[in-house]
MDTraj code that builds the backbone (N, CA, C; nanometers):
import mdtraj as md
import numpy as np

residues = "MET SER HIS ALA LYS SER ARG ALA ASP LEU PRO GLY LEU GLU LYS THR LEU SER ILE SER GLY LEU GLU PHE MET GLN SER VAL LEU ASN GLY ASP LEU PRO ALA PRO PRO MET ALA GLU THR LEU ASN TYR ARG VAL SER ALA VAL ALA PRO GLY GLU VAL THR PHE ARG GLY ALA PRO LYS PHE ASP HIS CYS ASN PRO MET GLY ALA THR HIS GLY GLY TRP TYR GLY THR VAL LEU ASP SER CYS MET ALA CYS ALA VAL MET THR MET VAL PRO LYS GLY SER LEU TYR THR THR LEU GLU TYR ARG VAL ASN ILE LEU ARG VAL ILE PRO GLU GLY MET ASP VAL ILE ALA THR GLY THR VAL ASP HIS ALA GLY ARG THR THR ALA VAL ALA HIS GLY GLU ILE ARG GLY ALA GLU ASP GLY LYS LEU TYR ALA THR GLY SER THR THR CYS LEU ILE MET GLN PRO LYS ALA SER".split()
xyz = np.array([
    [-0.0295, 0.8011, -2.7213],
    [-0.1643, 0.7725, -2.6770],
    [-0.1542, 0.6756, -2.5594],
    [-0.2259, 0.7057, -2.4504],
    [-0.2195, 0.6206, -2.3318],
    [-0.3240, 0.5101, -2.3410],
    [-0.2874, 0.3962, -2.2859],
    [-0.3766, 0.2804, -2.2822],
    [-0.4747, 0.2990, -2.1663],
    [-0.6039, 0.2987, -2.1960],
    [-0.7051, 0.3096, -2.0907],
    [-0.7107, 0.1769, -2.0165],
    [-0.6877, 0.1822, -1.8870],
    [-0.6888, 0.0603, -1.8074],
    [-0.8320, 0.0225, -1.7725],
    [-0.8505, -0.1090, -1.7545],
    [-0.9825, -0.1587, -1.7177],
    [-0.9658, -0.2698, -1.6145],
    [-1.0768, -0.3149, -1.5613],
    [-1.0780, -0.4240, -1.4641],
    [-1.0082, -0.5486, -1.5214],
    [-1.0150, -0.5668, -1.6527],
    [-0.9531, -0.6825, -1.7181],
    [-0.8005, -0.6804, -1.7034],
    [-0.7428, -0.5641, -1.6772],
    [-0.5981, -0.5533, -1.6594],
    [-0.5524, -0.6018, -1.5222],
    [-0.6444, -0.6144, -1.4265],
    [-0.6099, -0.6569, -1.2914],
    [-0.6062, -0.8096, -1.2844],
    [-0.5303, -0.8670, -1.1898],
    [-0.5133, -1.0127, -1.1868],
    [-0.6389, -1.0931, -1.1525],
    [-0.7305, -1.0376, -1.0767],
    [-0.8536, -1.1092, -1.0429],
    [-0.8354, -1.2060, -0.9274],
    [-0.9478, -1.2519, -0.8756],
    [-0.9504, -1.3371, -0.7572],
    [-0.8808, -1.4715, -0.7791],
    [-0.9055, -1.5359, -0.8914],
    [-0.8463, -1.6682, -0.9176],
    [-0.6939, -1.6612, -0.9142],
    [-0.6359, -1.5651, -0.9826],
    [-0.4900, -1.5483, -0.9833],
    [-0.4394, -1.5137, -0.8431],
    [-0.5085, -1.4235, -0.7754],
    [-0.4673, -1.3821, -0.6410],
    [-0.4622, -1.5011, -0.5465],
    [-0.5604, -1.5874, -0.5525],
    [-0.5670, -1.7026, -0.4627],
    [-0.4705, -1.8147, -0.5019],
    [-0.4169, -1.8107, -0.6246],
    [-0.3316, -1.9190, -0.6728],
    [-0.1863, -1.9072, -0.6269],
    [-0.1498, -1.7944, -0.5664],
    [-0.0130, -1.7731, -0.5189],
    [-0.0162, -1.7140, -0.3781],
    [0.0952, -1.7206, -0.3085],
    [0.1009, -1.6599, -0.1747],
    [0.0989, -1.5087, -0.1871],
    [0.0664, -1.4424, -0.0786],
    [0.0677, -1.2963, -0.0776],
    [0.2063, -1.2401, -0.1049],
    [0.3092, -1.3063, -0.0546],
    [0.4467, -1.2618, -0.0809],
    [0.4780, -1.2726, -0.2298],
    [0.4408, -1.3844, -0.2918],
    [0.4620, -1.4001, -0.4362],
    [0.3840, -1.2936, -0.5143],
    [0.2630, -1.2648, -0.4691],
    [0.1805, -1.1631, -0.5339],
    [0.2512, -1.0277, -0.5307],
    [0.2972, -0.9876, -0.4116],
    [0.3619, -0.8568, -0.3979],
    [0.4947, -0.8511, -0.4739],
    [0.5695, -0.9609, -0.4752],
    [0.6938, -0.9643, -0.5534],
    [0.6630, -0.9518, -0.7025],
    [0.5514, -1.0088, -0.7475],
    [0.5110, -0.9988, -0.8879],
    [0.4709, -0.8562, -0.9247],
    [0.4094, -0.7843, -0.8315],
    [0.3771, -0.6432, -0.8559],
    [0.5073, -0.5633, -0.8642],
    [0.5990, -0.5887, -0.7710],
    [0.7268, -0.5172, -0.7696],
    [0.8032, -0.5364, -0.9000],
    [0.8101, -0.6610, -0.9502],
    [0.8903, -0.6848, -1.0710],
    [0.8125, -0.6648, -1.2013],
    [0.6857, -0.6233, -1.1923],
    [0.6087, -0.5890, -1.3111],
    [0.5352, -0.7042, -1.3766],
    [0.5408, -0.8247, -1.3177],
    [0.4658, -0.9373, -1.3739],
    [0.3160, -0.9242, -1.3486],
    [0.2791, -0.8545, -1.2422],
    [0.1397, -0.8192, -1.2154],
    [0.1315, -0.6669, -1.2122],
    [0.0190, -0.6110, -1.2556],
    [0.0079, -0.4659, -1.2592],
    [-0.0064, -0.4043, -1.1196],
    [0.0457, -0.2846, -1.1058],
    [0.0224, -0.2067, -0.9837],
    [-0.1244, -0.1648, -0.9828],
    [-0.1810, -0.1382, -0.8656],
    [-0.3207, -0.0957, -0.8620],
    [-0.3372, 0.0424, -0.9278],
    [-0.4494, 0.0652, -0.9938],
    [-0.4726, 0.1947, -1.0581],
    [-0.4589, 0.3128, -0.9605],
    [-0.4946, 0.2916, -0.8329],
    [-0.4856, 0.3974, -0.7325],
    [-0.3430, 0.4493, -0.7196],
    [-0.2456, 0.3608, -0.7327],
    [-0.1055, 0.4021, -0.7177],
    [-0.0660, 0.5020, -0.8264],
    [-0.1133, 0.4799, -0.9470],
    [-0.0843, 0.5747, -1.0555],
    [-0.1556, 0.7076, -1.0302],
    [-0.2804, 0.6991, -0.9887],
    [-0.3587, 0.8193, -0.9616],
    [-0.2922, 0.9072, -0.8563],
    [-0.2371, 0.8443, -0.7511],
    [-0.1785, 0.9204, -0.6408],
    [-0.0262, 0.9301, -0.6472],
    [0.0336, 0.8808, -0.7563],
    [0.1763, 0.8992, -0.7835],
    [0.2674, 0.8315, -0.6805],
    [0.2439, 0.7031, -0.6572],
    [0.3357, 0.6256, -0.5749],
    [0.3489, 0.4860, -0.6343],
    [0.4555, 0.4139, -0.5952],
    [0.4816, 0.2817, -0.6516],
    [0.5511, 0.1935, -0.5482],
    [0.5373, 0.0644, -0.5638],
    [0.6076, -0.0311, -0.4788],
    [0.7563, -0.0222, -0.5120],
    [0.8400, -0.0091, -0.4092],
    [0.9845, -0.0029, -0.4333],
    [1.0622, -0.1135, -0.3639],
    [1.0011, -0.1827, -0.2671],
    [1.0685, -0.2953, -0.2003],
    [0.9638, -0.3857, -0.1369],
    [0.9916, -0.5159, -0.1397],
    [0.9027, -0.6166, -0.0820],
    [0.9884, -0.7192, -0.0083],
    [0.9518, -0.7484, 0.1154],
    [1.0150, -0.8534, 0.1952],
    [0.9057, -0.9137, 0.2830],
    [0.9262, -1.0326, 0.3363],
    [0.8243, -1.0891, 0.4256],
    [0.7949, -0.9944, 0.5430],
    [0.6694, -0.9509, 0.5530],
    [0.6282, -0.8630, 0.6617],
    [0.6612, -0.7165, 0.6435],
    [0.7133, -0.6778, 0.5267],
    [0.7464, -0.5355, 0.5057],
    [0.7364, -0.4991, 0.3579],
    [0.6697, -0.3869, 0.3313],
    [0.6582, -0.3342, 0.1959],
    [0.6852, -0.1848, 0.2001],
    [0.7605, -0.1382, 0.1015],
    [0.7941, 0.0040, 0.0911],
    [0.7418, 0.0598, -0.0401],
    [0.6849, 0.1781, -0.0307],
    [0.6401, 0.2541, -0.1465],
    [0.7229, 0.3808, -0.1550],
    [0.7358, 0.4342, -0.2752],
    [0.8029, 0.5621, -0.2953],
    [0.7116, 0.6467, -0.3831],
    [0.7003, 0.7748, -0.3516],
    [0.6140, 0.8610, -0.4310],
    [0.6255, 1.0052, -0.3892],
    [0.5459, 1.0882, -0.4536],
    [0.5453, 1.2312, -0.4245],
    [0.4067, 1.2876, -0.4534],
    [0.3511, 1.3635, -0.3599],
    [0.2212, 1.4259, -0.3880],
    [0.2354, 1.5318, -0.4966],
    [0.1344, 1.5409, -0.5800],
    [0.1292, 1.6412, -0.6871],
    [0.0322, 1.7520, -0.6471],
    [0.0249, 1.8547, -0.7302],
    [-0.0711, 1.9630, -0.7076],
    [-0.2133, 1.9069, -0.6978],
    [-0.2440, 1.8060, -0.7787],
    [-0.3772, 1.7440, -0.7774],
    [-0.4124, 1.6823, -0.6428],
    [-0.3148, 1.6644, -0.5541],
    [-0.3364, 1.6013, -0.4246],
    [-0.3403, 1.7026, -0.3111],
    [-0.3541, 1.8304, -0.3460],
    [-0.3582, 1.9370, -0.2452],
    [-0.5006, 1.9630, -0.1973],
    [-0.5104, 2.0106, -0.0735],
    [-0.6386, 2.0563, -0.0209],
    [-0.6583, 2.2021, -0.0625],
    [-0.7700, 2.2663, -0.0276],
    [-0.7939, 2.4044, -0.0701],
    [-0.6902, 2.5053, -0.0179],
    [-0.6158, 2.4688, 0.0868],
    [-0.5137, 2.5589, 0.1409],
    [-0.3786, 2.5401, 0.0732],
    [-0.3706, 2.4447, -0.0212],
    [-0.2471, 2.4227, -0.0946],
    [-0.1527, 2.3229, -0.0306],
    [-0.1942, 2.2590, 0.0781],
    [-0.1113, 2.1572, 0.1441],
    [-0.1546, 2.0186, 0.0958],
    [-0.0678, 1.9208, 0.1099],
    [-0.1026, 1.7835, 0.0731],
    [-0.2231, 1.7379, 0.1558],
    [-0.3245, 1.6907, 0.0875],
    [-0.4487, 1.6467, 0.1519],
    [-0.4234, 1.5246, 0.2397],
    [-0.4908, 1.5183, 0.3533],
    [-0.4770, 1.4059, 0.4448],
    [-0.5122, 1.2725, 0.3810],
    [-0.5990, 1.2751, 0.2812],
    [-0.6342, 1.1515, 0.2118],
    [-0.5163, 1.0902, 0.1384],
    [-0.4228, 1.1746, 0.0931],
    [-0.3022, 1.1215, 0.0275],
    [-0.2193, 1.0439, 0.1290],
    [-0.1962, 1.1033, 0.2447],
    [-0.1219, 1.0349, 0.3507],
    [-0.1915, 0.9021, 0.3854],
    [-0.3241, 0.9097, 0.4049],
    [-0.4004, 0.7924, 0.4461],
    [-0.3941, 0.6802, 0.3442],
    [-0.4068, 0.7139, 0.2178],
    [-0.4056, 0.6109, 0.1145],
    [-0.2682, 0.5473, 0.1019],
    [-0.1639, 0.6280, 0.1051],
    [-0.0284, 0.5728, 0.0934],
    [0.0030, 0.4846, 0.2146],
    [-0.0337, 0.5296, 0.3348],
    [-0.0100, 0.4474, 0.4540],
    [-0.0948, 0.3207, 0.4523],
    [-0.2220, 0.3309, 0.4168],
    [-0.3065, 0.2119, 0.4079],
    [-0.2450, 0.1133, 0.3095],
    [-0.1954, 0.1622, 0.1984],
    [-0.1369, 0.0754, 0.0963],
    [-0.0127, 0.0036, 0.1465],
    [0.0820, 0.0757, 0.2045],
    [0.2061, 0.0093, 0.2465],
    [0.1816, -0.0852, 0.3637],
    [0.0950, -0.0470, 0.4573],
    [0.0678, -0.1340, 0.5717],
    [-0.0078, -0.2595, 0.5281],
    [-0.1113, -0.2424, 0.4477],
    [-0.1918, -0.3568, 0.4039],
    [-0.1120, -0.4473, 0.3114],
    [-0.0276, -0.3906, 0.2266],
    [0.0554, -0.4747, 0.1396],
    [0.1588, -0.5518, 0.2205],
    [0.2070, -0.4931, 0.3306],
    [0.2951, -0.5681, 0.4209],
    [0.2200, -0.6886, 0.4759],
    [0.0937, -0.6686, 0.5142],
    [0.0110, -0.7803, 0.5592],
    [-0.0034, -0.8829, 0.4472],
    [-0.0235, -0.8366, 0.3246],
    [-0.0388, -0.9279, 0.2107],
    [0.0801, -1.0229, 0.2003],
    [0.2004, -0.9763, 0.2333],
    [0.3179, -1.0634, 0.2229],
    [0.3128, -1.1808, 0.3202],
    [0.2258, -1.1736, 0.4179],
    [0.2136, -1.2796, 0.5191],
    [0.0931, -1.3702, 0.4944],
    [0.0157, -1.3407, 0.3909],
    [-0.1063, -1.4158, 0.3612],
    [-0.0698, -1.5410, 0.2804],
    [-0.1141, -1.6589, 0.3267],
    [-0.0801, -1.7818, 0.2542],
    [-0.1600, -1.7966, 0.1245],
    [-0.1088, -1.8829, 0.0381],
    [-0.1794, -1.9188, -0.0855],
    [-0.3212, -1.9621, -0.0497],
    [-0.4192, -1.9176, -0.1282],
    [-0.5585, -1.9530, -0.1050],
    [-0.6324, -1.8578, -0.0128],
    [-0.5617, -1.7534, 0.0345],
    [-0.6224, -1.6552, 0.1247],
    [-0.6066, -1.5155, 0.0671],
    [-0.6806, -1.4235, 0.1231],
    [-0.6673, -1.2822, 0.0903],
    [-0.6984, -1.2015, 0.2145],
    [-0.6911, -1.0706, 0.2042],
    [-0.7112, -0.9849, 0.3210],
    [-0.7935, -0.8624, 0.2817],
    [-0.8418, -0.7940, 0.3827],
    [-0.9012, -0.6622, 0.3632],
    [-0.8724, -0.5791, 0.4874],
    [-0.8629, -0.4495, 0.4702],
    [-0.8411, -0.3596, 0.5825],
    [-0.9699, -0.3489, 0.6633],
    [-0.9606, -0.3714, 0.7941],
    [-1.0747, -0.3509, 0.8838],
    [-1.0787, -0.2065, 0.9320],
    [-0.9632, -0.1544, 0.9698],
    [-0.9548, -0.0153, 1.0131],
    [-0.8101, 0.0295, 1.0026],
    [-0.7915, 0.1606, 0.9873],
    [-0.6569, 0.2149, 0.9945],
    [-0.6616, 0.3533, 1.0551],
    [-0.5487, 0.3919, 1.1104],
    [-0.5362, 0.5219, 1.1761],
    [-0.4131, 0.5912, 1.1200],
    [-0.4232, 0.7229, 1.1036],
    [-0.3132, 0.8025, 1.0500],
    [-0.2871, 0.9200, 1.1428],
    [-0.1599, 0.9455, 1.1680],
    [-0.1171, 1.0638, 1.2430],
    [-0.0259, 1.1451, 1.1519],
    [-0.0726, 1.2642, 1.1131],
    [0.0059, 1.3521, 1.0269],
    [0.0898, 1.4431, 1.1166],
    [0.2197, 1.4392, 1.0989],
    [0.3117, 1.5145, 1.1838],
    [0.3570, 1.6450, 1.1205],
    [0.3698, 1.6468, 0.9894],
    [0.4101, 1.7694, 0.9190],
    [0.3653, 1.7608, 0.7737],
    [0.3585, 1.8749, 0.7092],
    [0.3141, 1.8828, 0.5696],
    [0.4238, 1.8310, 0.4772],
    [0.3843, 1.7453, 0.3837],
    [0.4746, 1.7027, 0.2772],
    [0.4582, 1.8044, 0.1643],
    [0.5639, 1.8763, 0.1294],
    [0.5520, 1.9730, 0.0209],
    [0.5204, 1.9046, -0.1126],
    [0.4451, 1.9727, -0.1950],
    [0.4116, 1.9221, -0.3278],
    [0.5403, 1.8829, -0.4011],
    [0.5401, 1.7618, -0.4572],
    [0.6528, 1.7150, -0.5363],
    [0.7673, 1.6540, -0.4568],
    [0.7604, 1.6584, -0.3243],
    [0.8691, 1.6027, -0.2435],
    [0.8620, 1.4498, -0.2422],
    [0.9724, 1.3864, -0.2733],
    [0.9803, 1.2408, -0.2761],
    [0.9798, 1.1865, -0.1333],
    [0.8911, 1.0896, -0.1084],
    [0.8814, 1.0284, 0.0244],
    [0.8883, 0.8768, 0.0129],
    [0.9223, 0.8147, 0.1246],
    [0.9266, 0.6698, 0.1361],
    [0.8272, 0.6295, 0.2442],
    [0.7361, 0.5408, 0.2091],
    [0.6345, 0.4916, 0.3036],
    [0.6593, 0.3428, 0.3250],
    [0.6816, 0.3055, 0.4497],
    [0.7115, 0.1662, 0.4815],
    [0.6073, 0.1102, 0.5767],
    [0.5527, -0.0051, 0.5414],
    [0.4601, -0.0777, 0.6271],
    [0.5284, -0.2015, 0.6815],
    [0.5084, -0.2286, 0.8104],
    [0.5719, -0.3420, 0.8768],
    [0.4674, -0.4173, 0.9583],
    [0.4638, -0.5484, 0.9419],
    [0.3683, -0.6322, 1.0147],
    [0.4167, -0.6526, 1.1581],
    [0.3272, -0.6308, 1.2531],
    [0.3543, -0.6565, 1.3943],
    [0.3040, -0.7949, 1.4354],
    [0.1947, -0.8389, 1.3739],
    [0.1353, -0.9690, 1.4046],
    [0.0546, -1.0143, 1.2836],
    [0.0704, -1.1399, 1.2459],
    [-0.0124, -1.1986, 1.1406],
    [-0.0582, -1.3353, 1.1902],
    [-0.1863, -1.3453, 1.2194],
    [-0.2444, -1.4709, 1.2648],
    [-0.3258, -1.5362, 1.1551],
    [-0.4097, -1.6291, 1.1944],
    [-0.4921, -1.7008, 1.0976],
    [-0.6030, -1.6126, 1.0404],
    [-0.6583, -1.5226, 1.1238],
    [-0.7726, -1.4423, 1.0777],
    [-0.7509, -1.2912, 1.0857],
    [-0.6518, -1.2467, 1.1605],
    [-0.6266, -1.1025, 1.1684],
    [-0.4774, -1.0744, 1.1612],
    [-0.4464, -0.9522, 1.1223],
    [-0.3082, -0.9056, 1.1196],
    [-0.3069, -0.7599, 1.1625],
    [-0.1971, -0.7190, 1.2252],
    [-0.1779, -0.5810, 1.2704],
    [-0.0450, -0.5329, 1.2134],
    [-0.0437, -0.4102, 1.1643],
    [0.0790, -0.3534, 1.1074],
    [0.0871, -0.2056, 1.1412],
    [0.2067, -0.1502, 1.1273],
    [0.2260, -0.0063, 1.1439],
    [0.3038, 0.0453, 1.0231],
    [0.2979, 0.1756, 1.0050],
    [0.3664, 0.2353, 0.8913],
    [0.4152, 0.3748, 0.9221],
    [0.5045, 0.4217, 0.8359],
    [0.5532, 0.5579, 0.8479],
    [0.5873, 0.6124, 0.7109],
    [0.5733, 0.7431, 0.6994],
    [0.6153, 0.8152, 0.5792],
    [0.7312, 0.9044, 0.6199],
    [0.8434, 0.8885, 0.5500],
    [0.9628, 0.9699, 0.5746],
    [1.0056, 1.0379, 0.4459],
    [1.0674, 1.1544, 0.4597],
    [1.1241, 1.2221, 0.3442],
    [1.2387, 1.1403, 0.2874],
    [1.2404, 1.1237, 0.1557],
    [1.3459, 1.0446, 0.0923],
    [1.4821, 1.1112, 0.1084],
    [1.4865, 1.2436, 0.1087],
    [1.6135, 1.3162, 0.1200],
    [1.6455, 1.3553, 0.2637],
    [1.5450, 1.4064, 0.3357],
    [1.5736, 1.4590, 0.4703],
    [1.5567, 1.3560, 0.5816],
    [1.4921, 1.2417, 0.5518],
    [1.4741, 1.1375, 0.6513],
    [1.3758, 1.1723, 0.7623],
    [1.3155, 1.2912, 0.7564],
    [1.2212, 1.3334, 0.8605],
    [1.0943, 1.2490, 0.8550],
    [1.0350, 1.2291, 0.9719],
    [0.9092, 1.1567, 0.9834],
    [0.7942, 1.2532, 0.9555],
    [0.7110, 1.2221, 0.8550],
    [0.5997, 1.3085, 0.8149],
    [0.4644, 1.2549, 0.8621],
    [0.4524, 1.1243, 0.8766],
    [0.3256, 1.0659, 0.9220],
    [0.3500, 0.9231, 0.9687],
    [0.2624, 0.8780, 1.0577],
    [0.2642, 0.7392, 1.1027],
    [0.1237, 0.6820, 1.0887],
    [0.1143, 0.5515, 1.0931],
    [-0.0160, 0.4876, 1.0844],
    [-0.0134, 0.3502, 1.1476],
    [-0.1327, 0.2977, 1.1692],
    [-0.1487, 0.1601, 1.2166],
    [-0.2741, 0.1029, 1.1515],
    [-0.2768, -0.0290, 1.1388],
    [-0.3907, -0.0937, 1.0745],
    [-0.4190, -0.2288, 1.1369],
    [-0.5435, -0.2702, 1.1243],
    [-0.5851, -0.4070, 1.1529],
    [-0.6506, -0.4595, 1.0257],
    [-0.6084, -0.5779, 0.9829],
    [-0.6625, -0.6391, 0.8618],
    [-0.7257, -0.7734, 0.8941],
    [-0.8263, -0.8092, 0.8184],
    [-0.8930, -0.9386, 0.8272],
    [-0.8337, -1.0292, 0.7203],
    [-0.7907, -1.1482, 0.7600],
    [-0.7399, -1.2471, 0.6669],
    [-0.8513, -1.3496, 0.6441],
    [-0.8810, -1.3739, 0.5173],
    [-0.9957, -1.4587, 0.4830],
    [-0.9521, -1.5751, 0.3944],
    [-1.0194, -1.6867, 0.4087],
    [-0.9992, -1.8031, 0.3245],
    [-1.1308, -1.8286, 0.2512],
    [-1.1454, -1.7717, 0.1314],
    [-1.2718, -1.7909, 0.0596],
    [-1.2951, -1.9381, 0.0275],
    [-1.4213, -1.9797, 0.0341],
    [-1.4566, -2.1171, 0.0004],
    [-1.4529, -2.1337, -0.1516],
    [-1.4125, -2.2503, -0.1960],
    [-1.4097, -2.2784, -0.3398],
    [-1.5511, -2.2714, -0.3958],
    [-1.5610, -2.2177, -0.5168],
    [-1.6951, -2.2040, -0.5766],
    [-1.7307, -2.3254, -0.6589],
])
top = md.Topology()
chain = top.add_chain()
for i, resn in enumerate(residues, 1):
    res = top.add_residue(resn, chain, resSeq=i)
    for name in ("N", "CA", "C"):
        top.add_atom(name, md.element.get_by_symbol(name[0]), res)
traj = md.Trajectory(xyz[None], top)
């Protein structure tokens, strides 16, 4: 029997603000904090975390296909948004958080259903209020480039309540 996840399973704002973004992402990687529910839904997981870089590994399933049977562009977009934004998270200081302002995806080739891919996000700039990152999805076995992306994120310092 599977455990139904709820909002109570997520770390929440207080916990998020109590540690640096790098500590947060390392805690997700080592299982001390839960992965986001979206990652399970779309079949990907954090596989590496370093300052300014986060890597995910996953594979699209049949459930992620468009009506033509190819991997839906939303799968590419979500995986790229996740790795790029999480890379930004590694640069966010304790007491701050971020949100994606915009992202762009360029799909270069179809990822076949079930093919294992590696998505890496890398920070290009992290300032006090904004950050810019880029990402790519490559085949885990063939090393081919399947998609690229870029993002701009807003870094925020919420006021104490």
